[in-house]
C-alpha positions in Angstrom: 0.0 0.0 0.0 1.5 3.3 -1.1 0.7 5.1 2.2 2.7 2.5 4.1 5.6 2.9 1.7 5.5 6.7 2.1 5.5 6.5 5.8 8.3 4.0 5.9 10.4 6.0 3.5 9.8 9.2 5.5 11.0 7.5 8.6 14.3 6.7 6.9 14.8 10.4 6.3 14.5 11.3 10.0 18.2 11.7 10.8 18.9 13.7 7.6 16.0 16.0 8.2 17.2 16.7 11.8 20.7 17.5 10.6 19.4 19.9 7.9 17.1 21.6 10.4 19.9 22.0 13.0 22.2 23.4 10.4 19.7 26.0 9.3 19.0 27.1 12.8 22.8 27.4 13.5 23.4 29.4 10.3 21.1 32.2 11.4 19.0 34.2 9.1 17.2 37.3 10.4 15.1 39.1 7.8 17.4 40.6 5.3 20.3 38.2 6.1 19.1 34.9 4.8 21.8 34.2 2.2 23.7 31.4 4.1 20.4 29.5 4.7 19.4 29.9 1.1 22.7 28.4 -0.1 22.4 25.5 2.4 18.8 24.7 1.3 19.9 24.7 -2.4 22.8 22.4 -1.6 20.4 19.9 0.1 18.0 20.1 -2.9 20.9 19.3 -5.3 22.0 16.3 -3.1 18.5 15.0 -3.2 18.3 15.0 -6.9 16.1 18.0 -7.6 15.9 18.6 -11.4 16.6 22.3 -11.2 17.5 24.7 -8.4 18.1 28.4 -8.3 18.3 31.4 -6.1 16.3 34.1 -7.8 16.9 37.8 -8.0 15.3 38.6 -4.7 17.0 35.7 -2.9 14.3 33.1 -2.7 15.4 29.5 -3.2 13.4 27.6 -5.8 13.7 23.8 -6.3 11.9 21.9 -9.0 11.5 18.1 -9.1 9.5 16.2 -11.7 8.4 17.2 -15.2 4.6 16.9 -15.2 2.3 19.4 -16.8 0.7 20.5 -13.5 2.7 22.8 -11.2 2.1 22.7 -7.5 4.2 24.4 -4.8 5.2 23.9 -1.2 6.3 27.2 0.5 8.3 27.8 3.6 9.9 31.1 4.6 13.5 30.9 5.8 13.9 34.2 7.7 13.4 34.3 11.4 13.0 36.9 14.1 15.6 37.6 16.8 15.6 35.6 20.0 14.4 38.3 22.3 15.4 38.1 25.9 18.1 35.5 26.1 17.5 34.9 29.8 14.1 33.4 28.8 15.8 30.6 26.9 16.9 27.4 28.6 18.8 26.3 25.5 20.9 28.4 23.1 18.4 29.6 20.4 21.2 29.6 17.8 22.5 26.0 18.2 19.6 23.9 17.1 19.9 21.6 20.1 18.4 18.1 20.0 16.8 16.8 23.2 13.9 14.5 24.2 12.6 14.1 20.7 12.7 17.8 19.8 14.9 20.2 17.9 15.1 23.6 19.8 16.0 27.0 18.5 14.8 30.1 16.8 13.0 29.0 13.6 12.5 25.4 14.6 8.7 25.8 14.4 8.4 29.1 12.6 9.1 27.8 10.2 12.3 26.0 9.2 10.9 22.6 10.2 8.1 22.8 7.7 10.5 23.8 4.9 12.8 20.9 5.7 9.9 18.5 5.6 8.8 19.9 2.2 12.3 19.5 0.7 12.4 15.9 1.8 8.9 15.3 0.6 10.1 16.0 -3.0 12.8 13.3 -2.5 10.2 10.8 -1.3 7.9 11.5 -4.2 10.7 10.8 -6.7 11.8 7.6 -5.0 8.2 6.3 -5.0 7.3 7.5 -8.4 4.7 9.9 -7.1 5.5 12.7 -9.5 3.5 11.4 -12.5 1.7 14.4 -14.1 3.2 16.8 -11.5 6.1 19.2 -11.3 6.7 20.1 -7.6 8.2 23.5 -6.8 9.6 23.9 -3.3 10.2 27.5 -2.3 12.4 28.8 0.5 11.2 32.4 0.7 12.7 35.5 2.3 11.5 38.6 4.2 8.2 37.0 5.3 8.6 38.1 8.9 8.6 41.8 8.0 6.5 41.7 4.8 4.4 38.6 4.4 3.8 37.7 0.8 6.3 40.2 -0.6 8.4 37.3 -1.7 5.5 35.9 -3.8 4.9 39.4 -5.3 8.4 38.8 -6.8 7.8 35.1 -7.7 4.5 35.8 -9.5 5.2 39.2 -11.1 8.9 39.1 -11.8 9.3 35.4 -12.5 5.9 34.6 -14.0 5.4 31.5 -11.8 1.8 30.6 -11.0 1.2 27.2 -9.4 -2.2 25.6 -9.3 -2.1 25.7 -5.5 0.4 26.4 -2.8 0.9 24.4 0.5 2.0 26.7 3.3 4.2 24.8 5.8 3.9 27.2 8.7 3.1 25.4 12.1 -0.6 24.4 12.4 -0.8 22.5 15.7 -1.4 19.3 13.9 -4.4 20.3 11.8 -5.1 21.4 8.2 -5.6 25.2 7.9 -7.7 27.0 5.2 -7.3 30.7 6.0 -6.3 33.6 8.2 -7.2 37.2 8.9 -5.4 39.9 6.9 -3.4 42.7 8.5 -2.2 46.3 7.9 0.2 48.6 9.7 -1.3 52.0 10.4 0.5 55.1 11.7 -1.3 57.9 13.6 0.5 61.2 14.2 -0.4 64.2 16.2 1.3 67.6 15.8 1.9 70.0 18.6 4.0 73.1 19.3 7.3 72.9 21.2 7.9 75.2 24.2 10.2 75.2 27.2 9.2 72.6 29.7 9.1 75.2 32.5 6.2 77.0 30.7 4.2 74.2 29.0 1.2 76.5 28.5 3.1 78.3 25.8 3.2 75.1 23.7 0.8 72.4 22.5 1.8 69.0 23.8 1.5 66.3 21.0 1.7 63.5 23.6 -1.3 64.9 25.4 -3.2 65.1 22.1 -2.5 61.4 21.6 -3.8 60.3 25.0 -7.6 60.4 24.1 -6.8 58.7 20.8 -5.4 55.8 22.6 -8.5 55.5 24.7 -10.7 55.7 21.6 -8.7 53.0 19.9 -9.1 50.6 22.9 -12.8 51.1 22.7 -12.8 50.6 18.9 -11.0 47.3 19.3 -13.8 46.0 21.5 -16.5 46.9 18.9 -14.9 45.4 15.8 -17.1 43.0 13.8 -16.6 39.3 13.7 -16.7 36.4 11.2 -18.1 33.0 12.2 -14.9 31.2 11.2 -12.0 33.7 11.2 -13.3 35.6 14.3 -13.4 39.4 14.8 -11.0 41.9 13.5 -8.7 43.4 16.1 -6.2 46.3 16.7 -3.3 46.8 19.0 -1.2 49.8 19.6 2.3 48.4 19.2 4.7 51.3 19.2 4.8 55.0 20.3 7.3 57.7 19.2 7.8 61.4 19.8 9.9 64.3 18.8 10.9 67.1 21.1 13.8 69.6 21.0 15.0 68.3 24.3 14.0 66.5 27.5 13.0 69.9 29.0 10.7 70.7 26.1 7.1 70.1 25.2 6.8 67.4 22.5 6.0 68.8 19.1 4.9 65.5 17.5 3.8 62.0 18.7 3.2 58.9 16.5 1.8 55.5 17.3 1.8 52.2 15.3 -1.4 50.1 15.1 -1.3 46.4 14.2 -4.7 46.1 12.6 -6.0 42.5 11.9 -8.7 42.3 9.3 -11.4 39.7 9.3 -13.5 38.6 6.3 -15.3 41.6 4.8 -13.1 44.3 6.3 -11.2 46.4 3.7 -8.3 48.7 3.9 -10.6 51.7 3.3 -13.0 50.7 6.1 -10.2 50.2 8.6 -8.6 53.6 7.8 -12.0 55.3 8.0 -12.7 53.8 11.4 -9.6 55.4 12.8 -10.0 58.7 11.0 -13.6 59.1 12.2 -12.7 58.7 15.9 -13.8 61.9 17.7 -10.3 62.3 19.3 -8.6 62.0 15.9 -10.9 64.6 14.3 -10.5 67.0 17.2 -6.7 66.8 17.1 -6.4 66.9 13.4 -4.2 63.7 13.6 -2.8 62.2 10.4 -3.7 58.6 9.7 -1.8 56.6 7.1 -0.7 53.1 6.1 3.0 52.4 6.5 5.1 51.6 3.5 7.5 48.6 3.7 10.8 49.7 2.0 13.8 47.4 2.6 16.0 45.7 0.2 16.5 41.9 0.3 19.8 40.4 1.1 20.5 40.3 -2.7 19.6 44.0 -3.0 16.2 43.6 -4.5 14.2 46.8 -3.6 11.1 45.4 -1.9 8.7 48.3 -1.5 5.0 48.0 -1.0 2.2 49.3 1.2 1.9 47.4 4.5 -1.5 46.0 3.7 -1.9 42.3 3.6 -5.3 40.9 2.5 -7.4 38.4 4.3 -7.8 35.0 2.6 -10.1 32.0 3.2 -10.6 28.8 1.2 -13.8 26.8 1.3 -13.5 23.3 2.7 -14.5 22.0 -0.7 -11.5 23.7 -2.4 -9.6 20.9 -4.1 -6.3 21.6 -2.3 -8.1 21.7 1.1 -10.0 18.5 0.6 -6.8 16.8 -0.8 -4.9 17.9 2.3 -7.6 16.5 4.5 -7.5 13.1 2.7 -3.7 13.0 2.9 -4.0 13.7 6.6 -6.4 10.9 7.1 -4.2 8.5 5.1 -1.1 9.3 7.3 -2.8 9.6 10.7 -5.7 7.2 10.3 -8.2 9.8 11.5 -10.0 12.9 10.2 -8.4 16.3 10.7 -9.8 19.4 12.3 -9.8 22.1 9.6 -8.8 25.3 11.2 -7.3 28.8 10.7 -4.1 30.6 11.6 -4.2 33.4 14.1 -1.0 34.9 12.7 -0.2 35.9 9.2 1.5 34.0 6.4 2.6 34.3 2.8 -0.9 33.4 1.9 -1.8 37.1 2.1 0.1 37.5 -1.1 -0.4 34.1 -2.8 -4.2 33.8 -2.1 -5.1 37.3 -0.9 -3.4 39.2 -3.8 -3.1 36.7 -6.6 -6.1 34.4 -5.9 -3.9 31.3 -6.0 -5.5 28.6 -3.7 -3.6 27.9 -0.5 -3.8 25.3 2.2 -1.7 25.0 5.3 -0.2 22.1 7.3 3.1 22.3 9.2 5.0 20.8 12.1 5.1 22.7 15.3 2.9 24.9 17.4 1.7 28.4 16.4 1.9 29.6 20.0 5.7 28.9 20.0 6.3 31.3 17.0 8.6 34.2 18.2 8.5 32.7 21.8 11.4 31.5 24.0 12.4 27.8 23.8 10.8 27.4 20.4 10.9 23.8 19.3 9.5 21.2 16.9 8.9 17.5 17.5 11.1 15.3 15.3 8.2 12.9 14.9 6.2 15.8 13.3 8.9 16.4 10.8 8.6 12.8 9.6 4.7 12.8 9.5 4.7 16.2 7.7 7.1 14.9 5.0 4.8 11.9 4.5 1.7 14.0 4.3 3.3 16.4 1.8 4.5 13.5 -0.4 0.9 12.2 -0.7 -0.7 15.6 -1.2 -0.2 16.2 -5.0 -1.4 12.7 -5.7 -4.6 13.3 -3.7 -5.0 16.7 -5.4 -4.7 15.3 -8.9 -7.1 12.5 -8.0 -9.7 15.0 -6.8 -9.4 17.6 -9.4 -9.4 15.7 -12.7 
């Protein structure tokens, strides 16, 4: 039975997958500095017999295996955040330590483990002749942590690549995922008038102007609409800045950053209007705008786009979603819960911008993303690789 063969072959890849994952963690790769990881992934693809590999003009790793007419893709981002407070870690986040059936380190779950499983799934598919009718593209993508989906703006627009569907290998807590809320980064700025701190009444304090806006934003968050599946939209004030001639002066400007999560039916325009129409914003004449992301990739590609990332949601009947559910049942012998991500993924670009169907399944726990002592179970690497290897076969069977 093919499922038994896939599971058995995936098990033989256990040690090699662990080594690759530990190597990637140890190499490091904060957003904008992913070059060493990209080269390591490409080397592994070549060793595993991928038909064609490249690092594109932005710095994404692309590996093709098979020569079928139907192109499907498995995506995993290779950049990671910093470790944060090192005192919160019990193991070095940069070592990729192996202990008690887990690999620890920054990126183990979010989301190098999923990318490693995807790379090895291609090898399993080749060895078991599961590539008939399919070309598999495995992408190790960059700059996702800062600009989700920006890498796929390059892949689709600059390279002209458009798969039939994309599997996102972010951590899913052991379930199949079919959507997520979108997000946008909003900036609000109040303008005041500086004066000497000994005579504050001569000026207009921009920080004081911001205070009622913060209260109105807290109330707005509590009133945001919901979706029966994705849940309500949300907003959080995440940063505050000011300018002042000196510590003994009245602040002449104050800005805040808002992390706005968008549920189904909420648009960019609606979210901006909600902030602009707050009474405190109107009274103060505050400026409300969307941030622009403008940072080059490690290869110097000038990634610049508005920091708006659309919501996306697939129906359970979408062929890639139902195929993933069948592959899950084959590997685990039980039906999966079909869920959603709380955080954001490259799906905002792939499905949200370009309308390419997406489905998610990945080793690890969503709650461990960006957290201390991040880890991934080695058993989950093995089962993820098996599920991935079966997915294109299930997809073709259900979409002919």
